[in-house]
C-alpha positions as CSV (number, residue, x, y, z in Angstrom):
1,M,102.7,-117.0,-72.3
2,R,105.3,-119.7,-71.4
3,V,104.2,-121.8,-68.4
4,A,106.2,-124.5,-66.6
5,L,104.0,-127.2,-65.0
6,I,105.9,-128.8,-62.2
7,I,104.6,-132.0,-60.6
8,D,105.9,-134.7,-58.2
9,S,105.7,-137.4,-60.8
10,L,104.0,-138.5,-64.0
11,R,102.7,-141.7,-62.5
12,I,98.9,-142.4,-62.2
13,G,96.8,-140.0,-60.2
14,G,94.3,-137.2,-60.2
15,A,96.8,-134.4,-60.3
16,Q,98.7,-136.1,-63.2
17,K,95.3,-136.3,-65.1
18,L,94.7,-132.6,-64.6
19,V,98.1,-131.8,-66.0
20,T,97.7,-134.0,-69.1
21,Q,94.2,-132.7,-69.7
22,F,95.4,-129.1,-69.4
23,V,98.2,-129.4,-71.9
24,S,95.9,-131.3,-74.3
25,A,93.1,-128.8,-74.1
26,V,94.8,-125.4,-73.8
27,S,95.5,-123.5,-77.0
28,R,99.2,-123.3,-77.9
29,Q,98.5,-120.0,-79.6
30,T,98.0,-118.5,-76.1
31,I,99.9,-120.8,-73.7
32,E,103.0,-122.8,-74.4
33,T,103.6,-125.5,-71.8
34,T,106.5,-127.5,-70.5
35,V,105.8,-130.3,-68.0
36,I,108.6,-130.9,-65.4
37,S,108.5,-134.1,-63.3
38,L,110.5,-134.5,-60.1
39,R,110.6,-138.3,-60.6
40,G,112.2,-140.2,-63.4
41,D,109.6,-143.1,-63.8
42,P,106.7,-141.8,-65.8
43,V,103.8,-143.8,-67.0
44,A,104.0,-144.2,-70.9
45,S,100.4,-143.1,-71.4
46,N,101.0,-139.8,-69.7
47,L,104.1,-139.1,-71.8
48,D,102.1,-140.0,-75.0
49,L,99.4,-137.6,-74.1
50,I,101.8,-134.7,-73.2
51,R,103.9,-135.2,-76.3
52,S,100.8,-135.5,-78.6
53,A,99.7,-132.1,-77.3
54,G,103.0,-130.7,-78.4
55,A,104.2,-129.8,-74.9
56,E,107.8,-130.3,-73.8
57,I,108.7,-132.7,-71.0
58,E,111.7,-132.4,-68.6
59,S,112.7,-134.6,-65.6
60,F,114.6,-133.6,-62.5
61,P,114.8,-136.8,-60.4
62,S,116.6,-137.1,-57.1
63,H,116.7,-139.4,-54.1
64,S,116.2,-136.5,-51.7
65,L,113.6,-133.8,-51.6
66,L,116.1,-131.2,-50.3
67,D,118.9,-132.0,-52.9
68,V,120.6,-128.6,-53.3
69,R,122.2,-129.7,-56.6
70,R,118.8,-130.5,-58.1
71,L,117.3,-127.3,-56.8
72,M,120.2,-125.4,-58.5
73,R,119.8,-127.2,-61.8
74,L,116.1,-126.4,-61.7
75,I,116.7,-122.8,-61.0
76,R,119.2,-122.5,-63.9
77,Y,116.8,-124.3,-66.2
78,L,113.9,-122.0,-65.4
79,R,116.0,-119.0,-65.9
80,K,117.4,-120.2,-69.2
81,E,114.0,-121.0,-70.6
82,K,112.6,-117.6,-69.5
83,F,109.2,-119.0,-68.4
84,D,106.5,-116.4,-67.5
85,L,104.8,-118.5,-64.9
86,I,105.2,-121.6,-62.9
87,H,102.3,-123.8,-61.8
88,T,103.0,-126.5,-59.3
89,H,101.1,-129.7,-58.4
90,L,101.5,-131.8,-55.2
91,S,103.7,-131.4,-52.2
92,Y,107.3,-131.8,-53.5
93,A,106.5,-129.7,-56.5
94,N,105.0,-127.0,-54.3
95,I,108.1,-126.9,-52.1
96,L,110.8,-127.1,-54.9
97,G,108.8,-125.1,-57.5
98,C,108.2,-122.2,-55.1
99,L,111.8,-122.0,-54.0
100,A,113.1,-122.3,-57.6
101,G,110.6,-119.7,-58.8
102,R,111.6,-117.2,-56.2
103,F,115.3,-117.5,-57.0
104,A,114.6,-117.5,-60.8
105,G,112.4,-114.5,-60.5
106,I,109.3,-116.2,-61.9
107,P,105.9,-116.1,-60.1
108,V,104.5,-119.4,-58.8
109,I,100.9,-120.6,-58.5
110,A,100.9,-123.6,-56.1
111,T,98.0,-126.1,-56.1
112,L,96.5,-128.0,-53.1
113,H,94.8,-131.1,-54.3
114,S,93.6,-132.9,-51.1
115,T,92.3,-132.3,-47.6
116,G,94.6,-135.0,-46.0
117,H,97.7,-137.0,-46.6
118,D,99.0,-140.6,-46.2
119,P,101.3,-140.5,-43.2
120,E,103.4,-143.3,-44.8
121,Q,104.0,-141.1,-47.8
122,K,104.5,-137.6,-46.4
123,S,106.2,-136.9,-43.0
124,R,105.1,-134.2,-40.6
125,L,108.4,-132.4,-41.5
126,I,107.5,-132.2,-45.2
127,T,103.9,-131.2,-44.4
128,R,105.2,-128.3,-42.3
129,L,107.8,-127.4,-44.8
130,E,105.2,-127.2,-47.5
131,E,103.0,-124.9,-45.4
132,V,105.9,-122.5,-44.7
133,I,107.0,-122.4,-48.3
134,L,103.5,-121.8,-49.5
135,R,102.9,-119.1,-47.0
136,Y,106.0,-117.1,-47.9
137,F,107.1,-118.0,-51.5
138,A,104.0,-118.8,-53.5
139,R,102.6,-115.8,-55.5
140,R,99.1,-117.4,-55.6
141,I,97.7,-120.5,-53.8
142,L,95.1,-122.5,-55.7
143,A,92.8,-125.0,-54.1
144,V,90.8,-127.5,-56.2
145,G,87.8,-127.3,-53.9
146,Y,86.3,-125.3,-51.1
147,T,86.9,-128.0,-48.4
148,V,90.6,-128.2,-49.4
149,A,90.9,-124.4,-49.0
150,S,89.1,-124.5,-45.7
151,T,91.3,-127.3,-44.4
152,F,94.5,-125.4,-45.2
153,Q,93.4,-121.9,-44.2
154,D,94.4,-122.1,-40.6
155,R,97.9,-123.5,-41.6
156,L,98.5,-120.7,-44.1
157,G,97.7,-117.8,-41.9
158,S,96.3,-114.8,-43.6
159,R,97.2,-116.0,-47.1
160,A,94.3,-115.8,-49.5
161,M,93.5,-118.8,-51.8
162,D,92.0,-119.0,-55.1
163,I,89.4,-121.8,-55.6
164,I,88.9,-123.4,-59.0
165,P,87.1,-126.8,-59.0
166,N,88.5,-129.5,-61.3
167,G,87.1,-129.9,-64.8
168,V,86.6,-133.0,-67.0
169,P,86.1,-133.6,-70.7
170,A,82.7,-134.2,-72.3
171,P,81.5,-137.8,-72.4
172,I,82.6,-140.0,-75.3
173,D,80.4,-141.4,-78.0
174,F,80.3,-145.2,-77.3
175,A,78.6,-147.5,-79.8
176,P,76.1,-150.0,-78.2
177,L,77.9,-153.0,-79.6
178,A,81.3,-151.8,-78.3
179,R,79.6,-151.1,-74.9
180,Q,78.2,-154.7,-74.7
181,Q,81.6,-156.1,-75.6
182,L,83.3,-154.2,-72.8
183,R,80.6,-155.1,-70.3
184,R,81.2,-158.8,-71.1
185,E,84.9,-158.3,-70.7
186,I,84.8,-156.7,-67.3
187,A,81.6,-158.3,-65.8
188,G,81.3,-161.6,-67.7
189,D,77.8,-160.8,-68.7
190,E,76.5,-157.5,-70.2
191,N,73.2,-158.0,-68.4
192,R,74.7,-157.7,-64.9
193,V,74.7,-154.5,-62.9
194,V,78.2,-153.0,-63.2
195,I,79.4,-151.0,-60.2
196,I,82.7,-149.3,-60.9
197,S,85.4,-147.3,-59.0
198,I,88.5,-145.7,-60.4
199,G,91.6,-144.7,-58.3
200,R,94.9,-145.6,-56.8
201,F,95.1,-148.5,-54.3
202,V,96.1,-146.3,-51.4
203,P,94.7,-145.9,-47.8
204,A,92.8,-142.6,-48.7
205,K,90.5,-144.5,-51.1
206,G,89.1,-146.8,-48.4
207,Y,89.0,-149.9,-50.7
208,E,88.7,-152.3,-47.8
209,D,85.5,-150.6,-46.8
210,M,84.3,-150.9,-50.4
211,I,85.0,-154.6,-50.5
212,K,83.2,-155.2,-47.2
213,A,80.2,-153.2,-48.4
214,F,80.1,-155.2,-51.6
215,E,80.3,-158.5,-49.7
216,I,77.2,-157.3,-47.7
217,L,75.4,-156.4,-50.9
218,H,76.3,-159.7,-52.6
219,R,74.7,-161.7,-49.9
220,R,71.5,-159.8,-50.5
221,D,71.6,-159.6,-54.3
222,P,74.0,-161.7,-56.4
223,R,73.4,-159.7,-59.6
224,P,75.9,-156.8,-59.3
225,V,79.5,-157.0,-60.2
226,L,82.2,-154.6,-58.8
227,V,84.9,-153.4,-61.1
228,I,87.9,-151.4,-59.8
229,A,90.5,-149.8,-62.2
230,G,93.8,-148.6,-60.7
231,V,97.1,-149.7,-59.2
232,G,99.0,-148.9,-56.0
233,K,100.7,-150.3,-53.0
234,L,97.6,-151.9,-51.6
235,F,96.6,-153.7,-54.8
236,E,97.7,-157.2,-53.6
237,K,96.2,-156.6,-50.1
238,I,92.8,-155.8,-51.6
239,K,93.1,-158.8,-53.9
240,S,93.8,-161.0,-50.8
241,Q,90.7,-159.6,-49.1
242,I,88.6,-160.3,-52.2
243,S,89.9,-163.9,-52.1
244,E,89.3,-164.3,-48.4
245,L,85.7,-163.3,-48.8
246,Q,85.3,-165.6,-51.9
247,L,84.3,-162.7,-54.2
248,E,86.7,-163.5,-57.0
249,S,83.8,-164.2,-59.4
250,V,82.1,-160.8,-58.8
251,V,84.9,-158.4,-58.0
252,N,87.3,-157.6,-60.9
253,C,90.5,-155.6,-60.2
254,L,91.5,-154.4,-63.6
255,G,94.9,-152.8,-62.8
256,A,96.0,-149.8,-64.8
257,R,93.8,-149.0,-67.7
258,N,94.0,-146.4,-70.5
259,D,90.3,-146.6,-71.4
260,V,88.7,-145.1,-68.3
261,P,86.1,-143.1,-70.3
262,Q,84.9,-146.3,-72.0
263,L,84.9,-148.2,-68.7
264,L,82.7,-145.5,-67.1
265,A,80.4,-145.5,-70.2
266,A,80.0,-149.3,-69.9
267,S,79.0,-149.2,-66.2
268,D,75.9,-148.5,-64.3
269,I,76.8,-147.1,-60.8
270,Y,79.9,-145.3,-59.5
271,I,81.2,-145.8,-56.0
272,S,83.7,-143.9,-53.9
273,S,84.6,-145.1,-50.4
274,S,87.3,-142.5,-49.7
275,H,88.4,-141.6,-46.2
276,W,89.6,-138.2,-47.3
277,E,89.5,-136.3,-50.7
278,G,89.9,-133.0,-52.4
279,L,87.6,-133.0,-55.5
280,P,88.2,-136.4,-57.1
281,M,88.6,-136.4,-60.9
282,A,87.2,-139.9,-61.3
283,L,83.9,-139.0,-59.6
284,L,83.5,-136.0,-61.9
285,E,84.3,-138.1,-64.9
286,A,81.6,-140.7,-63.7
287,M,79.0,-137.9,-63.4
288,M,79.9,-136.7,-66.9
289,A,79.4,-140.2,-68.2
290,G,75.9,-140.2,-66.7
291,L,76.5,-142.5,-63.7
292,P,74.6,-142.1,-60.4
293,T,77.1,-142.0,-57.5
294,V,77.3,-143.7,-54.0
295,A,80.1,-141.8,-52.2
296,T,81.4,-141.0,-48.8
297,S,80.8,-137.5,-47.5
298,V,84.3,-136.2,-47.5
299,G,86.2,-133.3,-49.0
300,D,84.2,-131.5,-51.7
301,I,82.1,-134.5,-52.6
302,P,79.1,-133.2,-50.7
303,K,79.3,-130.0,-52.7
304,V,79.2,-132.0,-56.0
305,V,77.0,-134.9,-55.3
306,T,73.4,-133.7,-54.6
307,P,70.4,-135.7,-53.7
308,E,69.4,-135.6,-57.3
309,T,72.6,-137.1,-58.6
310,G,73.6,-139.7,-56.0
311,I,73.7,-140.9,-52.4
312,L,76.1,-139.7,-49.7
313,V,77.1,-141.9,-46.8
314,P,79.5,-141.5,-43.8
315,P,83.1,-142.6,-44.3
316,Q,84.4,-145.9,-42.9
317,D,80.8,-147.3,-42.7
318,P,80.6,-150.4,-45.0
319,A,77.1,-151.3,-43.9
320,C,75.8,-147.8,-44.9
321,L,77.6,-148.0,-48.2
322,A,76.1,-151.3,-48.9
323,E,72.6,-150.0,-48.1
324,A,73.0,-147.1,-50.5
325,L,74.3,-149.4,-53.3
326,G,71.3,-151.8,-52.7
327,D,68.9,-148.8,-53.0
328,L,70.2,-148.0,-56.6
329,V,70.5,-151.6,-57.7
330,S,67.0,-152.4,-56.6
331,V,65.4,-149.4,-58.3
332,P,67.1,-149.0,-61.7
333,E,64.7,-146.2,-62.8
334,K,66.0,-144.1,-59.8
335,A,69.6,-144.9,-60.8
336,R,69.0,-143.8,-64.4
337,A,67.3,-140.6,-63.4
338,M,70.2,-139.7,-61.0
339,G,72.7,-140.5,-63.7
340,A,71.0,-138.1,-66.2
341,A,70.9,-135.4,-63.5
342,A,74.6,-136.1,-62.8
343,R,75.6,-135.6,-66.4
344,T,73.6,-132.3,-66.6
345,R,75.3,-131.0,-63.4
346,A,78.8,-132.0,-64.5
347,T,78.3,-130.3,-67.9
348,Q,77.0,-127.1,-66.4
349,E,79.5,-126.8,-63.5
350,Y,82.6,-129.0,-64.1
351,S,83.3,-129.1,-67.8
352,L,86.8,-128.9,-69.1
353,D,86.1,-125.7,-71.0
354,I,84.9,-123.9,-67.9
355,W,88.0,-125.1,-65.9
356,I,90.4,-124.0,-68.7
357,K,88.8,-120.5,-68.8
358,R,89.0,-120.0,-65.1
359,L,92.6,-121.2,-64.9
360,T,93.7,-119.1,-67.9
361,S,92.1,-116.0,-66.2
362,L,94.1,-116.8,-63.0
363,Y,97.3,-117.0,-65.1
364,E,96.7,-113.6,-66.7
365,E,95.8,-112.0,-63.5
366,T,98.9,-113.3,-61.8
367,L,101.1,-112.1,-64.5
368,S,99.5,-108.6,-64.5
369,Q,100.0,-108.3,-60.8
370,S,103.7,-109.5,-61.2
371,R,104.4,-106.6,-63.7
372,V,103.1,-103.9,-61.3
């Protein structure tokens, strides 16, 4: 089976991680993959992962979404390569991939990753265009979670959706000495409580709420350190907020990192302050690493984080976020028990193997229907 994976960009993000994990984990004896990016500024680490998996990489950049010349080039390429299936990720890829697939005669599975969007990044016109294209041109529509599917159902009319929750790799083996060294690097002292968050610095992640919550916690208990890994357009704004609150010694913005599994393994508590979400990869990775979670009750997070594995709070409520963090910091035995339960749940429900099997079955079913 030859599959073209089309994505908006190969920058940093959850959808990009899904694509790189898929091409790395899938057996090339059964599926041959090509990753197609609609932007020309990939992150080197993503390229390395894709190439090391033996997958091909192509780029079709343009300054305009509705660039007819790019669309025609994409259609010609898809026809020439004779792909069996197209799988698209994110809005631009859903729009262009579905159109190109229809004209190239190739079935398309389009993926919905989130329940909301940043109005600065995606206009109402693009949102509406995506909905129309999905309704009439996608062979199958895949949602990464039940809340995502529910959010889009009214917009997509009678179109049925497949739901396959994201999957993450098994936890890494991390030697105690290496863990101590990394804790010293990110927290200054391996004996401090390390609270970590992973994600892009964008409005959806609610980092301003997180910093306010941590400032409240810090006034009550000076032991914890907050570590945030990621980049994005709000990076400098959040850094300024940290400085204004005089938290530079206890909040560490790491920027882009290639060692997220190690960072999670070196931490004690995971925090998510999102205003909206689908099913966040980083939260699943944290659970797989054995971390208890404090998270806002948005998207599919309430379906994943149970009372045994973490604490849910309302979005945009820093005081409540701080209270939940303080609960876990003050009772480390409770935090460790939740972390162990989180790892068990992630292994049983959200492993990479389970995700690959479900996705491969969807591919095979889609192709069988297309041949009828």
